[in-house]
N, C-alpha and C positions, 0 to 999 in steps of 0.2 A: 839326482840327489833326491831324498823325503825333505822339502821343509816343512812346517811349524808351523803358523802367524804369530807376529808378532803379538805380544797383550799389553794393551794399554787400556786396559779401564775406569781410572781416573777418569781421563778422558775421555771418554765415552759415556759414563753416567753425568757429567755435566752436562752433556749435549742433548738426557734426555729429556723428550716433550711427555709430557706427564697429565695430557691432555688427549695424547690419540697415541696410537698403536700400528704397526702394519700384522697383518695374518690372513696365511691362504686359505683362501673360502672353502677350504673345508676343516680347516683349523680355528676359527673362531672364538669358539667356548676358550677353546685349552689357552689359549694367548690370556683371552682376558682374564680368565685364571684367576692366571699366576702373578698378574697386576695387580689383581684383588689381595691373592696373598702376600704379595710384600707389600704393598701400597706406596710403592715407589719410594720407600727409606730407603735412602743413601748406603748410609752400613752395611744392610744387609745384603743391598746388589753388588756393592763390593768382594763381600766377604761370598756366597756364593758363587758369583761371577771367576772368583778365584778356585773356590773348589773346581767347580765343573771345569776347568780350565788345566788347570794339576789332575784332575782325575783325566783326561786325553796320552797327558803325557805321559803318568803311570802305567794307560794302557798301552801306549806302545813302546814304549820300555819291557813292558812284560811282554809283549810279541816277539820283543828283537828286532823294534824298524830301526834302521840306520839313519836317523834326520836330527836335522837340525833345526831351530829356531830360531827365524830372520829379529832381524835387531838392527833397525834403522833408527828410527826416532827415542833418544835416550832420556830427551829429556820426561816422553810420554810414560814410557815402558816401564810396567810393573814389575820393580827390583826386590820386591819378598817374594815369587813366582819365580825370576831367575837365578834367588840363591837356590831354593829346592830344585831348580833343575840343574844346575849347573856345579853350585856346591855337592849336594846330594845324588843326583843321577847320576853326574858327569856327564847330561848333555851337552852337544856339544853349541854352537851359534855359525851361524851363517851372516856376515854384512852386508847390507841395502844401501844406498846412499843416505845421506839424511834429507833427501829434498823427494826423498820417492815418497809415490800417492799413500798415504796410509790405508787405503780403503782394498788398496794392493798390497799392501809390509802385513799387513792382521789377515786377510783373505786372499791365502794367493792362488785361492783354485782358479779367480778370477782373472792372473796374469798370463796365462797360456792355456793353451791344450794342446795336443801332439796326438803326432800319427807316425806312422814307420819313417825317417829318414824328412821330417818336416816335421817343424812347429810354428803354432800360430800362434801371436801375441793381441793380447786387445787391443785395440786399434784405438782406445781411449786415452794409452801412452804418446800417439803420435809417431812419426818415421822413426825406425831405427840406422836408417843410412845401413845397414847390410843386408844380404839376401842369403847368406849360404854362409855358414860358417863350419868346417871342420865335417864337411860330405850332407850337411844338415842344410836342407832351406829353411827358412826365415819367412815368414808372411805376414803383415798386419790382418785381424778381420774382428767383426761383432763379433766373431762366433772364441773369438782369442779371450773372452770372458766366458770362464771355463762351467759357470753357473749355467751359460745357457745350453748348455748341449749336456747328455748322455754316451756315454762312450766308452764301446769296449775294441779292442783290434780294430778293423776299419769301419765298422759298424754305428753310427751315430744317429742319436736321437734328438730331435729338436722342438723347439715351437713352431706354428706357421706363421709367426708375426714376432718381431720382435721391438724391444722401446729403447726407444735412444733418447738422453736427454736434450730439452732445447729443442726435439722433431716431434711431428709427428708417428705413430705408431706405422711401419710399415712392415710391408709383406714382406720375407726374409729373403736378402740378398744375398749375391754373389753364387748361393749354393752349386749352382751348374760347375764350377770351376772347382769343386769336393768331389765330383763326378769323374773328372777328369784325372784325378788321381788318385780312383779308383774306388773313394769310399762313399761306402751303401748310406743313403744318409731318409730317415722315415720323419714327416710333421705331422708333429702330433698338434690336437687340435690347442689354441693357445688358454690358459691354466689365468683364471682372477684370483687376484687379494683382494683384499678390503683390508681400506682407514679405517678404523675401529676409532670412535669417540668415548672413551673412559666414562663423559659425564651423561651421555644422551648414547645408551644401547640401542636407539630404532634409528642414531644417525651414521651406518655406514656406507662409507661411496664403494661400490668394486672398479677396480681399474686391472687393466691387461699386465702378466706377472711372467716376463719368458725363463724364469730362470728356473729350470724344470726341477731342477734335483731340490726345490722347496716340495713337492708334492708328488715326487716318483724316484726310484732307485733301479738302475739297471748291472743285473749280477751272470756273471757264467757262470752256471751248477758245474758239480761236479762231473756232469755227463757229458760236461763241453758244453751243452744249451745255453741260448741266452733264457733271459724270465725280466721281466719288468715288475715291478710293484707300485701298483697306484692308491693312494688315498681311494677307498671309496664314495669319499664325500663328495667329491672333489666338481668344483663348478668349471666350465671352461665359459667362452665367448667370442665373438664375430663382432668386425668392428662395426657402422653400419655406417652404407656411403655416406643417405644425412642422418644427420644427427638425429634419432628417433632412439626412444629405451630409455632407456635409465642409463642416465652418461654415455648416449652414442652407441652403447652395445645391446648386440642380441646376448640376451642372457639361457646359457647350455645348461640343466639344470646334470644332475648325476647319472642317471641310468643314459640317457642318450650320450654325456659324454662317455662314459664308460660302454657304451658299442662302439664309438667311435676308434677312441682309445685300442678297444679291440682288433678291429678293423687293420688298421697300420699292423699291427704284431702279428696278422693272422700271413699278412703281404709279407714280413719279414723272418716270420719262420720265429718270433720269439714267444715266448710263456707269459699272459700274463697271469696277474695275481694279483688280487684283492681283499686287504684284511675287512674285514667288517667295519670299525673304528680303530681310529688310533689315539694312544695312549700320553704320545710326550709330544709336542710338536714338533716339529722338523725330523722326528726319526728316520722316514726315508731318507736324512741328510747325511749316508750313512759312507764308510770309504771301504773299497775291494783294494787291495794290493796284489800286485802282480803274482803274487804267489797262492792267491787263492782268499787269504784269508781276510776274512769282514770287520771291522769294528764298527760300534756301534753303541749308539746312548740304551743305558738300563734302563727298565721301567716301563717296555711297554710289550708284552709275553705275547700276546700272538701275530706280531711283526717278528719278534724273535724264534717264534715259530715257524713261518714259514722262511726267513730266508737261513736257518738251520736245517732245514729240511731241501732247502736250492743246492746249499753249498757243504752241507755236514756239522754237526754239532762242534764235532772239533777244531774247526774254521769260523769258530764267531769268539770274536772278545767281548765284552760290554762292559762299560765305563763303569769305576766303581760308583759315584751318584748318575741318577740320572741329571743329562743335558737337556735344560727346561727353561733357565733363563739366555741362556747366549742366543737361542730363537727368537726369544722374544724381544729384548734390548739391543742383542746387535743383527738379528735377522740370521741369523748366523745358523750352522752348526757344524757335525766333524766334517764333511768333507768339504762344506768352504775354507776352513782354515789349514788344509790339508793340500799339496799337491806335488809332482813331483818335478825337477827343472834336471833336462839330459849334463850329463858331466858336460858337454863339449861344448855347452854354452855359460860353462860357470864364467867366465873369464869376460862375457860379453859386455862390452865399455860402454856407456855407461850406469850399465843395467842394474851388476853384481858384480861383488869383488868378493 
């Protein structure tokens, strides 16, 4: 079953820090400009976030995708969005427990990832107490947090380090287990994001961001070959053993970063594409469905042309309005908000009802 994250924008807006935002290293100006445009006006933010969410709903409906909207936190859910979705478009819901983590009910990409006959749940959920259901193996893993990986079939691309709350950045763990399952993985260099000070534009703090889908996307072409599209202004980094350099990181600038990524792609038989610039933040956080069709934001002609050339123009659907505020104020794009939950796990108690 395809699910779309729960819309809870009023509570999101109430938690916005109006002095700083987070942005992928190659998209700092794009994100800052949107903040200047909005002036952090709460009414404008709410209205625009609603329009962007509904643009995703309408696009999914247009594509004929059979999807459900997650409903978990009834006090926070945006009732105007639900009225349009349920009453006008006849979109159905799927109920999650009311105590379900909000970051997963709104952004279900990070709930789980699936491969043939095995599902990895986000290890931040704790223990499920079950390792198999209806012939599907179930495991907990940091890589169940789906933003950390780009997956097609049994191919997986992840960063060479992951960041975990309350822990030091650590080398990618337990990847040998994936290889034993017949999953081929490639280690991309660690991408950097910036904590942007909106008051002092020269005060930006770089940090490792292991959610690769904020910087890149993996697409299967009409010819069956895999393609990786990467932000050409990307900055990657290495953690220094001794705290030297800015923030304890060795900063690797775009030219060398792209060379390192190209090497991985060559080894795995993946074609690399690098648009000269991005026009929309998180534009590469797009969604390719099992039928090969792609849903992406409107507003970025260069990325659209690359995607259309890979999958065929007839297989690309863009949203009616550009998805610009969700990336800046929710740190989420289209892919973050969509996931597939295997039908055989829908009754997995206490996860989903």
